[in-house]
C-alpha positions in Angstrom: 79.2 123.0 113.2 82.1 121.3 114.9 85.4 120.9 113.0 86.4 117.4 112.0 90.1 118.5 112.0 92.2 117.1 114.8 95.2 119.3 115.7 98.3 117.3 116.5 100.1 118.9 119.4 103.8 117.9 119.1 104.3 117.9 122.9 105.2 114.2 123.1 107.4 111.8 121.2 104.4 109.9 119.9 102.5 113.0 118.8 105.7 114.3 117.0 105.9 110.9 115.3 102.3 111.1 114.2 102.9 114.6 112.8 105.9 113.3 110.8 103.9 110.3 109.5 101.1 112.6 108.2 103.7 115.0 106.7 105.5 112.0 105.1 102.2 110.6 103.8 101.5 113.9 102.1 105.0 113.9 100.5 104.6 110.3 99.2 101.2 111.1 97.8 102.6 114.2 96.0 105.6 112.2 94.7 103.3 109.5 93.3 101.2 112.1 91.6 104.2 113.8 90.0 105.8 110.6 88.9 102.6 109.2 87.4 102.0 112.5 85.7 105.5 112.3 84.1 104.9 108.7 83.2 101.6 109.6 81.6 103.2 112.2 79.4 106.2 110.1 78.4 104.2 106.9 77.7 101.4 108.8 75.9 99.7 106.3 73.5 101.4 103.3 75.1 105.0 104.3 74.2 106.6 101.9 76.6 109.9 102.2 74.7 110.1 105.9 75.6 109.2 105.3 79.2 111.7 102.4 79.4 114.4 104.8 78.0 113.5 107.4 80.7 113.7 104.7 83.4 116.6 102.7 82.1 114.6 99.5 81.8 113.0 97.5 79.0 109.6 98.5 77.4 107.9 95.5 79.1 109.3 96.5 82.5 108.2 100.1 81.8 104.7 99.0 81.2 104.7 97.0 84.4 106.1 100.0 86.3 103.5 102.3 84.8 100.6 100.0 85.8 102.0 99.5 89.3 102.4 103.2 89.8 98.8 103.8 88.6 97.7 101.3 91.3 99.8 102.8 94.0 98.5 106.3 93.2 94.9 105.0 93.3 95.6 103.4 96.7 97.2 106.6 98.0 94.0 108.5 97.2 91.8 105.9 98.8 89.2 106.8 101.4 91.1 106.2 104.6 94.3 107.9 103.5 92.2 110.8 102.3 90.5 110.9 105.7 93.8 110.8 107.7 95.3 113.6 105.6 92.1 115.6 105.7 91.5 115.3 109.4 95.1 115.4 110.7 96.8 117.4 107.9 
């Protein structure tokens, strides 16, 4: 069975940029996972005051940030990003 992985040879400027993009995408995905995990623990049970205190914002803003981060994390785990990371990572 042929491999679906595509090896990025860094022999050109553009291939090096692609490699960096994939590496950066991995890093962003990991940061989003870690942040959301922390937010999940701090805001357990909807404790937006605690999350707001952690972030230095109001409870209402903390709830908004929490929901936005959840959406971002979901998008970062979407099909095409997963395929890029799986095939080029």
